[in-house]
Backbone as a chain_set.jsonl record, in Angstrom:
{"seq": "XXXXXXXXXXXXXXXXXXXXXXXXXXXXXXXXXXXXXXXXXXXXXXXXXXXXXXXXXXXXXXXXXXXXXXXXXXXXXXXXXXXXXXXXXXXXXXXXXXXXXXXXXXXXXXXXXXXXXXXXXXXXXXXXXXXXXXXXXXXXXXXXXXXXXXXXXXXXXXXXXXXXXXXXXXXXXXXXXXXXXXXXXXXXXXX", "coords": {"N": [[7.024, -18.215, -1.483], [3.372, -18.289, -2.577], [-0.131, -20.383, -3.366], [-3.118, -19.589, -3.499], [-5.201, -21.341, -4.37], [-4.428, -22.687, -7.106], [-1.902, -24.699, -8.529], [0.072, -23.312, -9.961], [2.777, -21.471, -11.83], [6.383, -19.931, -12.059], [7.744, -18.268, -14.235], [10.305, -17.003, -15.687], [11.97, -16.503, -18.675], [14.218, -15.263, -19.483], [15.594, -15.593, -17.945], [16.206, -18.42, -17.377], [14.805, -19.5, -15.578], [12.484, -21.413, -12.957], [9.684, -21.441, -11.596], [7.519, -23.719, -9.521], [4.932, -22.544, -7.809], [2.442, -23.142, -4.868], [-0.318, -25.072, -3.98], [-1.477, -24.08, -0.586], [1.626, -24.015, 0.554], [5.415, -22.889, 0.949], [6.908, -21.751, -1.668], [10.158, -20.608, -2.602], [12.035, -19.192, -4.978], [15.365, -18.336, -6.199], [17.267, -15.739, -7.999], [20.21, -14.45, -9.769], [20.79, -11.848, -11.281], [22.387, -10.752, -14.345], [22.48, -8.735, -16.202], [20.787, -5.028, -16.344], [17.442, -4.11, -16.541], [14.4, -4.61, -18.761], [12.476, -7.722, -18.169], [10.016, -9.996, -19.073], [7.691, -12.551, -17.141], [5.787, -14.988, -16.646], [3.345, -17.009, -16.011], [3.781, -20.915, -16.028], [2.25, -22.803, -16.247], [-0.387, -24.329, -16.413], [-3.7, -22.349, -15.203], [-6.255, -22.034, -14.795], [-9.312, -20.32, -16.237], [-8.393, -17.258, -16.173], [-5.822, -17.374, -16.789], [-3.738, -17.394, -19.308], [-3.722, -14.561, -18.702], [-1.747, -13.969, -16.757], [0.739, -12.452, -16.375], [3.513, -10.712, -16.031], [6.585, -7.919, -15.189], [10.139, -7.998, -13.927], [12.143, -6.057, -13.558], [15.085, -5.467, -13.577], [17.67, -3.006, -12.175], [20.38, -1.225, -11.791], [22.081, -0.353, -8.64], [22.573, 1.81, -7.589], [20.2, 3.189, -9.353], [18.344, 1.664, -8.091], [18.234, 1.774, -4.853], [16.918, 4.293, -5.406], [14.701, 4.023, -6.066], [13.467, 3.054, -4.311], [13.284, 4.228, -1.874], [11.938, 5.993, -3.296], [12.619, 7.95, -4.878], [12.176, 8.83, -7.359], [10.159, 9.113, -8.755], [8.235, 12.065, -9.205], [7.416, 14.765, -7.296], [5.18, 14.233, -4.326], [3.951, 11.312, -2.527], [0.399, 11.716, -2.23], [0.678, 13.807, -3.72], [0.889, 13.179, -6.268], [-0.775, 10.299, -6.345], [-3.424, 12.836, -6.673], [-3.421, 13.681, -9.081], [-3.178, 11.143, -10.167], [-5.696, 10.483, -9.747], [-7.122, 12.834, -11.469], [-6.617, 12.087, -13.585], [-7.665, 9.796, -13.966], [-10.524, 11.008, -14.292], [-11.782, 10.673, -11.529], [-12.864, 12.659, -10.72], [-14.979, 13.311, -11.243], [-16.881, 12.068, -10.019], [-17.049, 12.051, -7.604], [-17.692, 14.091, -6.239], [-16.303, 17.667, -4.372], [-18.573, 18.71, -3.581], [-20.35, 16.75, -3.173], [-22.13, 16.615, -4.503], [-21.82, 14.533, -6.432], [-22.331, 11.037, -8.452], [-20.752, 9.872, -6.703], [-20.099, 9.519, -3.208], [-18.389, 12.28, -1.712], [-15.296, 13.489, -0.777], [-13.504, 14.432, 0.448], [-12.32, 14.97, 3.834], [-13.421, 12.441, 5.36], [-11.392, 10.533, 5.215], [-9.906, 7.88, 7.672], [-12.508, 8.099, 9.366], [-16.254, 6.851, 9.771], [-18.182, 5.22, 7.742], [-21.435, 5.052, 6.454], [-22.704, 2.151, 4.923], [-25.78, 1.025, 2.375], [-27.552, -0.849, 3.301], [-27.999, -0.137, 6.371], [-25.227, -1.259, 7.744], [-22.218, -0.02, 9.409], [-19.05, 0.966, 8.228], [-15.514, 1.904, 9.156], [-13.006, 4.176, 7.643], [-10.003, 3.898, 6.129], [-7.131, 3.093, 4.91], [-7.633, 0.248, 4.264], [-10.382, -0.177, 3.79], [-10.375, 2.298, 1.595], [-8.487, 1.103, -0.473], [-10.619, -1.649, -1.202], [-12.845, -0.687, -2.241], [-11.355, 0.619, -4.593], [-10.413, -1.165, -5.959], [-13.054, -2.807, -5.944], [-15.368, -2.697, -5.5], [-18.385, -2.358, -5.399], [-18.009, -4.045, -3.412], [-18.509, -2.779, -0.943], [-20.959, -0.604, 0.0], [-22.131, 2.636, -0.448], [-23.941, 4.173, 2.358], [-27.504, 5.151, -0.054], [-25.908, 6.047, -2.393], [-25.527, 4.878, -5.545], [-24.932, 1.236, -6.67], [-22.481, 2.186, -8.871], [-20.382, 2.696, -9.65], [-17.507, 2.199, -11.801], [-15.017, -0.789, -11.214], [-11.615, -0.751, -10.662], [-9.881, -2.694, -10.738], [-7.193, -3.676, -12.369], [-6.357, -2.306, -13.687], [-5.252, -0.048, -12.895], [-2.256, -0.341, -10.98], [-0.526, -1.929, -8.078], [1.021, 0.112, -6.701], [0.344, 2.105, -7.779], [-2.442, 2.411, -6.043], [-1.346, 3.069, -3.456], [-0.979, 5.543, -4.135], [-2.908, 6.444, -4.332], [-5.487, 6.038, -2.227], [-2.886, 7.427, -0.428], [-3.371, 10.327, -1.552], [-6.273, 10.345, -0.407], [-6.235, 10.335, 1.688], [-5.041, 12.201, 2.965], [-6.905, 14.454, 1.964], [-8.195, 16.786, 3.876], [-10.711, 18.345, 6.039], [-12.758, 21.103, 4.685], [-11.091, 24.681, 6.085], [-13.661, 25.958, 8.44], [-15.183, 24.287, 7.768], [-17.792, 22.286, 9.26], [-18.636, 18.937, 10.462], [-18.208, 15.54, 8.212], [-20.234, 14.131, 6.858], [-20.071, 11.347, 5.956], [-21.497, 9.673, 4.103], [-24.194, 10.348, 3.048], [-25.897, 11.838, 0.387], [-26.202, 15.568, 0.138], [-29.682, 16.439, 1.436], [-32.283, 17.425, -1.202], [-33.813, 20.72, -1.733], [-37.376, 21.16, -2.503], [-39.534, 22.533, -4.998]], "CA": [[5.911, -17.836, -3.114], [2.41, -19.685, -2.589], [-1.188, -19.736, -4.45], [-4.501, -19.519, -2.403], [-6.113, -22.724, -4.66], [-4.207, -23.658, -7.758], [-0.647, -24.479, -9.316], [1.339, -21.746, -11.082], [4.641, -22.228, -12.467], [6.537, -18.731, -11.49], [8.741, -18.492, -14.887], [11.689, -16.002, -16.559], [12.686, -17.167, -19.492], [15.251, -14.43, -19.525], [16.637, -15.93, -16.48], [15.56, -19.848, -17.356], [13.886, -19.726, -13.472], [11.041, -21.372, -13.454], [9.636, -22.774, -10.071], [6.149, -24.241, -9.447], [3.939, -22.208, -6.763], [1.821, -24.953, -4.279], [-1.409, -23.89, -2.304], [-0.863, -24.812, 0.992], [2.83, -23.91, 0.714], [5.612, -22.226, 0.344], [8.591, -21.879, -2.671], [11.016, -19.504, -3.041], [13.229, -18.893, -6.218], [16.667, -17.278, -6.674], [18.559, -15.331, -8.856], [20.906, -13.049, -9.972], [20.724, -11.106, -13.297], [23.766, -9.827, -14.671], [21.874, -7.069, -17.17], [20.045, -4.309, -16.326], [16.409, -4.407, -18.068], [13.476, -5.176, -18.008], [12.174, -9.236, -18.681], [9.008, -10.667, -19.189], [7.424, -13.351, -16.163], [4.839, -15.3, -16.394], [2.745, -18.685, -15.231], [3.996, -21.653, -17.326], [1.347, -23.372, -15.417], [-1.847, -23.796, -17.179], [-3.633, -22.537, -13.822], [-7.15, -22.168, -15.361], [-8.799, -19.436, -17.082], [-7.391, -16.529, -16.67], [-3.706, -17.832, -17.247], [-2.647, -15.966, -19.918], [-3.812, -13.107, -18.446], [-0.615, -14.005, -15.673], [2.035, -11.649, -16.536], [4.649, -9.392, -15.258], [8.013, -7.642, -15.162], [10.697, -8.025, -13.766], [12.809, -5.487, -13.439], [16.392, -5.103, -12.488], [18.48, -2.09, -11.921], [21.752, -0.934, -11.391], [22.152, -0.701, -7.02], [22.404, 3.706, -7.783], [18.357, 3.025, -9.436], [16.847, 0.478, -7.044], [18.184, 2.94, -3.517], [16.391, 6.455, -5.694], [13.343, 3.131, -6.261], [13.423, 2.339, -3.479], [13.837, 5.735, -1.596], [10.854, 6.546, -3.063], [12.845, 9.339, -5.132], [11.801, 8.022, -8.609], [8.354, 10.208, -9.16], [8.032, 13.728, -8.691], [5.563, 14.78, -5.872], [4.248, 13.217, -2.84], [2.604, 10.019, -3.189], [-0.393, 12.722, -2.338], [0.277, 15.04, -5.331], [0.363, 11.801, -8.125], [-2.234, 10.516, -6.193], [-4.786, 13.587, -6.855], [-2.515, 13.327, -10.11], [-4.041, 10.082, -10.847], [-7.095, 10.857, -9.423], [-8.314, 13.653, -11.944], [-6.377, 11.472, -14.957], [-9.312, 8.98, -13.946], [-11.845, 11.055, -14.008], [-12.781, 10.499, -10.41], [-13.875, 13.923, -9.451], [-15.995, 13.616, -12.049], [-18.778, 11.561, -9.356], [-16.427, 12.497, -6.385], [-17.433, 16.336, -5.808], [-16.606, 18.681, -3.057], [-19.451, 19.6, -2.283], [-20.891, 15.763, -2.495], [-22.97, 15.929, -5.32], [-22.002, 13.508, -7.643], [-22.758, 10.197, -8.124], [-21.017, 9.689, -5.566], [-20.206, 10.765, -2.463], [-17.631, 13.229, -1.732], [-13.815, 12.381, -0.091], [-12.938, 15.171, 1.871], [-12.571, 14.45, 5.212], [-13.291, 11.159, 4.834], [-10.431, 9.186, 5.963], [-10.27, 7.717, 9.582], [-14.102, 8.472, 10.07], [-17.0, 5.694, 9.154], [-19.2, 5.436, 6.849], [-22.362, 4.249, 6.362], [-23.008, 1.452, 4.32], [-26.321, 0.482, 2.354], [-27.826, -1.953, 3.909], [-27.933, -0.209, 7.355], [-24.109, -1.997, 8.256], [-20.814, 0.764, 9.181], [-17.14, 0.602, 8.878], [-13.809, 2.982, 9.336], [-13.167, 4.086, 6.055], [-9.191, 3.65, 6.561], [-6.105, 2.385, 4.232], [-8.348, -0.952, 3.686], [-11.271, 0.879, 3.093], [-10.216, 2.44, -0.128], [-7.734, 0.059, -2.05], [-11.59, -2.621, -1.192], [-13.326, 0.286, -2.704], [-10.998, 1.012, -5.726], [-10.574, -2.631, -6.513], [-13.909, -3.552, -5.722], [-16.261, -0.556, -5.441], [-19.215, -3.433, -5.844], [-17.97, -4.783, -2.075], [-19.105, -2.428, 0.188], [-21.806, 0.263, -1.266], [-22.457, 4.079, 0.512], [-25.933, 5.038, 1.575], [-27.399, 6.816, -0.667], [-25.878, 6.105, -3.124], [-26.348, 3.792, -6.721], [-23.421, 1.239, -7.104], [-22.273, 2.288, -10.06], [-18.119, 3.204, -9.82], [-16.786, 0.681, -11.854], [-13.425, -1.378, -11.358], [-10.264, -0.59, -10.93], [-9.289, -4.076, -11.102], [-6.016, -4.043, -13.409], [-6.028, -0.816, -14.513], [-4.068, 0.568, -12.094], [-0.927, -1.335, -10.353], [-0.815, -1.783, -6.752], [1.871, 1.405, -6.528], [-0.964, 3.736, -7.533], [-3.855, 2.643, -5.815], [-0.804, 3.524, -2.445], [-1.399, 6.792, -4.21], [-4.782, 7.23, -4.785], [-4.508, 5.91, -1.531], [-2.33, 8.956, 0.156], [-4.44, 11.152, -1.519], [-7.326, 10.551, -0.265], [-5.811, 10.611, 3.213], [-4.59, 14.087, 2.159], [-8.014, 15.352, 1.582], [-8.724, 16.432, 5.461], [-11.731, 18.478, 6.286], [-11.504, 22.569, 4.562], [-11.493, 25.063, 6.516], [-14.2, 26.549, 8.19], [-16.186, 23.401, 7.486], [-18.042, 21.534, 10.027], [-17.716, 17.959, 10.214], [-18.178, 14.729, 7.313], [-21.177, 13.46, 6.812], [-19.629, 10.559, 4.677], [-22.484, 8.88, 3.111], [-25.934, 10.63, 2.729], [-26.154, 13.154, -0.441], [-27.599, 16.584, 0.189], [-30.957, 17.144, 1.033], [-32.531, 19.124, -2.456], [-35.953, 21.035, -1.704], [-38.544, 20.984, -3.508], [-40.019, 24.227, -5.093]], "C": [[5.197, -18.687, -2.339], [0.869, -18.942, -3.448], [-2.108, -19.975, -3.225], [-5.079, -21.042, -3.022], [-5.724, -23.043, -5.948], [-2.97, -23.799, -8.092], [-0.509, -23.414, -10.226], [2.451, -22.218, -11.265], [5.033, -21.03, -12.547], [7.563, -18.669, -12.693], [9.56, -17.026, -15.78], [12.038, -16.505, -17.177], [14.117, -17.009, -19.646], [16.685, -15.306, -18.517], [16.337, -17.748, -16.33], [15.624, -20.15, -15.703], [12.575, -19.795, -13.996], [10.735, -22.339, -11.708], [8.289, -22.755, -9.255], [5.897, -23.347, -7.86], [3.012, -23.072, -6.545], [0.598, -23.753, -3.763], [-1.29, -24.612, -1.399], [0.802, -24.634, 1.275], [3.809, -23.223, 0.632], [7.012, -22.505, -0.023], [9.283, -21.025, -2.416], [11.953, -20.557, -3.779], [14.374, -18.284, -5.304], [17.334, -17.217, -7.687], [18.982, -14.366, -9.519], [21.078, -13.035, -10.73], [21.441, -10.466, -12.871], [23.823, -8.093, -14.88], [21.393, -6.011, -16.796], [19.118, -4.454, -17.656], [15.003, -4.377, -17.3], [12.752, -6.415, -18.797], [10.976, -9.903, -18.025], [8.88, -12.102, -17.938], [6.215, -13.344, -16.494], [4.153, -16.985, -15.698], [2.932, -19.584, -16.214], [3.132, -22.998, -16.623], [0.057, -23.187, -16.027], [-2.708, -24.071, -15.602], [-6.267, -22.214, -13.702], [-8.086, -21.351, -16.239], [-8.361, -17.727, -17.193], [-5.599, -16.869, -16.908], [-3.559, -17.088, -18.062], [-2.665, -14.546, -19.725], [-2.207, -12.379, -16.961], [0.981, -13.596, -15.888], [2.801, -10.533, -15.878], [5.112, -8.7, -15.92], [8.77, -8.161, -14.353], [11.505, -7.048, -14.25], [14.235, -4.898, -12.538], [16.948, -4.048, -12.816], [19.625, -1.834, -11.505], [20.954, -0.527, -9.62], [21.398, 0.661, -7.243], [20.498, 3.165, -7.622], [17.752, 2.467, -8.88], [17.327, 1.574, -5.503], [17.219, 3.281, -4.047], [15.274, 5.086, -5.906], [12.689, 3.503, -5.091], [13.195, 3.314, -1.64], [12.165, 6.22, -2.132], [10.645, 7.492, -4.305], [12.188, 9.136, -6.959], [11.011, 8.49, -9.401], [9.448, 11.437, -9.138], [7.628, 14.016, -7.619], [6.13, 13.779, -4.916], [4.454, 11.87, -3.902], [0.907, 10.957, -3.32], [-0.472, 13.237, -3.594], [0.764, 14.27, -6.704], [0.054, 11.087, -7.335], [-3.276, 11.294, -6.637], [-4.314, 13.595, -8.202], [-3.183, 12.379, -11.264], [-5.569, 10.138, -10.845], [-8.34, 11.319, -10.719], [-7.143, 13.295, -13.329], [-7.724, 10.197, -14.671], [-10.316, 9.521, -14.14], [-12.229, 10.975, -12.727], [-13.323, 11.306, -10.194], [-14.99, 13.979, -9.984], [-17.422, 13.417, -11.168], [-17.629, 11.992, -8.438], [-16.443, 13.694, -6.287], [-17.105, 16.326, -4.983], [-17.793, 18.707, -2.026], [-20.756, 18.364, -2.488], [-22.514, 16.144, -3.263], [-22.718, 15.058, -7.497], [-22.612, 12.441, -7.511], [-22.322, 9.332, -6.445], [-20.071, 10.042, -4.284], [-18.632, 11.559, -2.528], [-16.403, 12.77, -0.298], [-13.292, 13.377, 0.828], [-13.642, 15.245, 2.904], [-12.557, 12.84, 5.634], [-12.636, 10.481, 5.783], [-10.647, 9.294, 7.201], [-11.992, 7.789, 10.002], [-14.978, 6.958, 9.433], [-17.983, 5.94, 8.622], [-20.104, 4.359, 6.606], [-22.762, 4.106, 4.956], [-24.728, 0.847, 4.181], [-26.247, -0.998, 2.876], [-28.049, -2.122, 6.213], [-25.85, -0.326, 8.037], [-22.922, -0.626, 7.779], [-19.448, 0.318, 9.423], [-16.59, 1.961, 8.723], [-13.998, 3.606, 7.987], [-11.329, 4.742, 6.103], [-8.342, 3.463, 5.076], [-7.143, 0.809, 2.925], [-9.468, -1.031, 2.48], [-11.705, 1.197, 1.689], [-9.434, 1.713, -0.541], [-9.229, -1.072, -1.677], [-12.075, -1.595, -2.909], [-12.967, 0.965, -4.483], [-10.925, -0.265, -7.04], [-12.106, -2.793, -6.866], [-14.861, -2.768, -5.622], [-17.632, -1.65, -5.192], [-19.258, -3.822, -3.871], [-18.825, -3.758, -0.804], [-19.545, -0.194, -0.795], [-22.301, 1.677, -0.426], [-23.513, 4.195, 0.333], [-25.89, 5.462, 0.74], [-27.085, 6.773, -1.878], [-25.493, 4.758, -4.27], [-24.712, 2.675, -6.654], [-23.052, 0.852, -8.558], [-20.685, 2.785, -10.315], [-18.013, 1.308, -10.505], [-15.391, 0.334, -10.784], [-12.599, -0.827, -11.703], [-8.89, -1.617, -11.146], [-8.18, -4.076, -12.079], [-6.222, -3.007, -14.389], [-5.89, 0.225, -13.845], [-3.192, -0.062, -11.654], [-1.27, -0.779, -9.03], [0.277, -0.418, -6.125], [0.662, 2.313, -6.888], [-2.208, 3.517, -7.105], [-3.199, 2.65, -3.996], [-1.019, 4.876, -3.04], [-2.225, 6.872, -3.812], [-5.111, 7.019, -3.082], [-4.681, 7.691, -0.237], [-3.314, 10.293, 0.078], [-5.689, 11.436, -0.49], [-7.754, 11.135, 0.902], [-5.446, 12.258, 3.521], [-5.532, 15.446, 1.952], [-8.919, 15.555, 2.898], [-9.632, 18.505, 4.797], [-11.197, 20.267, 5.592], [-12.526, 23.245, 5.886], [-12.447, 25.867, 6.838], [-15.327, 25.441, 7.789], [-17.065, 22.548, 9.301], [-17.965, 19.782, 9.614], [-18.785, 16.919, 9.356], [-19.406, 14.459, 7.729], [-21.076, 12.567, 5.353], [-20.456, 9.42, 3.604], [-23.776, 9.279, 3.068], [-25.81, 11.803, 1.264], [-26.906, 14.488, 0.286], [-28.888, 16.586, -0.08], [-31.458, 17.99, -0.735], [-34.389, 19.253, -1.934], [-36.383, 21.119, -2.477], [-39.577, 22.35, -3.398], [-41.491, 23.961, -6.178]], "O": [[5.679, -19.558, -1.615], [0.666, -17.816, -3.903], [-1.766, -20.494, -2.162], [-5.394, -21.891, -2.188], [-6.557, -23.821, -6.414], [-2.509, -22.662, -7.988], [-1.199, -22.917, -11.116], [2.968, -23.265, -10.874], [4.176, -20.419, -13.186], [8.624, -19.101, -12.243], [8.914, -16.211, -16.438], [12.728, -17.401, -16.691], [14.986, -17.86, -19.835], [17.905, -15.468, -18.479], [16.271, -18.262, -15.214], [16.334, -20.84, -14.971], [11.859, -19.132, -14.748], [11.242, -23.265, -11.075], [8.033, -21.87, -8.439], [6.652, -23.544, -6.908], [2.571, -23.784, -7.447], [0.516, -22.571, -3.429], [-0.989, -25.804, -1.465], [1.22, -25.177, 2.298], [3.377, -22.285, -0.039], [7.922, -23.061, 0.592], [8.681, -20.367, -1.567], [12.385, -21.698, -3.61], [14.338, -17.892, -4.138], [17.903, -18.131, -8.284], [18.255, -13.44, -9.88], [21.556, -13.999, -11.329], [21.554, -9.824, -11.827], [24.377, -7.082, -14.45], [22.349, -5.532, -17.406], [19.352, -4.68, -18.843], [14.603, -4.24, -16.144], [12.433, -6.222, -19.97], [10.88, -10.27, -16.854], [9.929, -12.728, -17.781], [5.509, -12.351, -16.667], [4.742, -17.8, -14.989], [2.411, -19.34, -17.303], [3.629, -24.124, -16.614], [-0.509, -22.101, -16.148], [-2.68, -25.102, -14.93], [-7.113, -22.253, -12.809], [-7.747, -21.598, -17.397], [-8.068, -17.158, -18.244], [-4.538, -16.304, -17.174], [-3.218, -15.949, -17.745], [-2.012, -13.643, -20.247], [-1.857, -11.283, -16.521], [2.022, -14.209, -15.65], [2.35, -9.577, -15.248], [4.682, -8.471, -17.051], [8.18, -9.062, -13.755], [11.667, -7.08, -15.47], [14.406, -4.277, -11.489], [16.828, -3.879, -14.029], [19.874, -2.499, -10.499], [19.748, -0.437, -9.389], [20.181, 0.829, -7.172], [19.795, 2.909, -6.645], [16.528, 2.563, -8.967], [16.342, 2.226, -5.156], [16.214, 2.813, -3.511], [14.347, 5.891, -5.81], [11.63, 4.111, -4.934], [12.995, 2.804, -0.538], [11.357, 6.733, -1.359], [9.58, 7.86, -4.802], [11.565, 10.17, -7.201], [11.068, 8.356, -10.624], [10.659, 11.649, -9.089], [7.504, 13.045, -6.873], [7.047, 12.965, -4.809], [4.792, 11.558, -5.044], [0.28, 10.877, -4.376], [-1.41, 13.165, -4.388], [0.938, 14.718, -7.837], [1.191, 10.644, -7.172], [-4.226, 10.64, -7.068], [-5.374, 13.425, -8.804], [-3.53, 12.537, -12.434], [-6.382, 9.891, -11.736], [-9.455, 10.883, -11.008], [-6.843, 14.245, -14.052], [-8.613, 10.002, -15.499], [-11.3, 8.787, -14.227], [-13.415, 11.303, -12.687], [-14.342, 11.185, -9.512], [-15.961, 14.541, -9.476], [-18.497, 14.007, -11.275], [-17.076, 12.735, -9.248], [-15.441, 14.407, -6.241], [-17.253, 15.31, -4.303], [-18.02, 18.719, -0.816], [-21.906, 18.65, -2.153], [-23.637, 16.008, -2.779], [-23.082, 15.053, -8.673], [-23.477, 12.411, -6.635], [-22.933, 8.686, -5.594], [-19.253, 10.943, -4.469], [-17.85, 11.31, -3.447], [-16.565, 12.07, 0.701], [-12.702, 13.095, 1.871], [-14.839, 15.444, 3.113], [-11.621, 12.266, 6.191], [-13.045, 9.977, 6.829], [-11.226, 10.174, 7.837], [-12.403, 7.427, 11.104], [-14.388, 6.125, 8.744], [-18.72, 6.865, 8.964], [-19.838, 3.159, 6.541], [-23.037, 4.949, 4.103], [-25.251, 0.334, 5.17], [-25.392, -1.883, 2.89], [-28.154, -3.064, 6.998], [-25.379, 0.589, 8.712], [-22.676, -0.228, 6.64], [-18.894, -0.343, 10.302], [-17.167, 2.933, 8.235], [-15.042, 3.528, 7.34], [-11.223, 5.968, 6.113], [-9.002, 3.724, 4.071], [-7.246, 0.555, 1.725], [-9.595, -1.447, 1.328], [-12.614, 0.824, 0.948], [-9.902, 1.502, -1.66], [-8.684, -2.049, -2.191], [-11.773, -1.757, -4.091], [-13.735, 1.497, -5.284], [-11.183, -0.331, -8.242], [-12.403, -2.909, -8.055], [-14.385, -1.687, -5.968], [-17.774, -1.403, -3.994], [-20.29, -3.847, -3.2], [-19.616, -4.178, 0.041], [-19.016, 0.688, -1.472], [-23.102, 1.357, 0.452], [-24.186, 4.299, -0.692], [-24.932, 6.092, 0.293], [-27.816, 7.377, -2.663], [-25.185, 3.676, -3.771], [-23.594, 3.189, -6.604], [-23.192, -0.189, -9.199], [-20.18, 3.193, -11.36], [-18.217, 0.149, -10.144], [-14.935, 1.026, -9.874], [-12.514, -0.333, -12.827], [-7.707, -1.51, -11.47], [-8.544, -4.886, -12.932], [-6.226, -3.006, -15.62], [-6.348, 1.327, -14.144], [-3.382, -1.065, -12.343], [-1.913, 0.231, -8.74], [0.117, -0.107, -4.945], [0.194, 3.166, -6.134], [-3.134, 4.19, -7.56], [-4.021, 2.367, -3.124], [-1.361, 5.603, -2.108], [-2.405, 7.46, -2.745], [-4.943, 8.098, -2.514], [-5.515, 8.424, 0.294], [-3.814, 10.996, 0.956], [-5.964, 12.501, 0.062], [-8.695, 11.848, 1.252], [-5.765, 13.114, 4.346], [-5.306, 16.65, 1.841], [-9.949, 14.928, 3.145], [-9.393, 19.327, 3.912], [-10.074, 20.756, 5.717], [-13.6, 22.955, 6.414], [-12.629, 26.736, 5.986], [-16.429, 25.896, 7.482], [-16.405, 22.498, 10.339], [-17.342, 19.392, 8.627], [-19.991, 17.109, 9.516], [-19.69, 14.536, 8.925], [-21.577, 12.765, 4.246], [-20.078, 8.672, 2.703], [-24.589, 8.356, 3.048], [-25.496, 12.903, 1.719], [-27.984, 14.416, 0.875], [-29.396, 16.676, -1.198], [-30.909, 18.988, -1.201], [-35.413, 18.577, -1.827], [-35.719, 21.185, -3.512], [-40.121, 22.937, -2.462], [-42.181, 24.919, -6.528]]}, "num_chains": 1, "name": "protein.A"}
């Protein structure tokens, strides 16, 4: 374990284990839980204004259940299928419409393409770009769109971010369509 900037203390009361986490230094801790369950963990060292939010859980599983979780078999459907469900639950489809008429760009066929950003720069739409766009959407705003996407930092787990990215990766171009323009709204006709 290491810290970027301040001292933390990894603490799992049920296991009676606590280990300081220090900036610029790696520390480790080891424990052998004996009972399956969900155990609270938190930072036991005051580390700043968000100290009270530094909480989490340790999940202890039977070996068979752990192997099932490790292989990804604990959930129904593929990562992309679960990502699609989550995409709809979070109402992402309200802004990222297939026809590019929403408040955000279409995601159809976008993965792997160059995205034109506000300010003139371009970036490749890869896993890192989509992860950042989910957690820090103001970091790289697509040209032609307003910076209105809310952050999902703290609202989705890392596993859910992976599911969302896999869903976006699965959105290839629709049959019979040309190349995707990854950032511009369709031109409107004046009447």
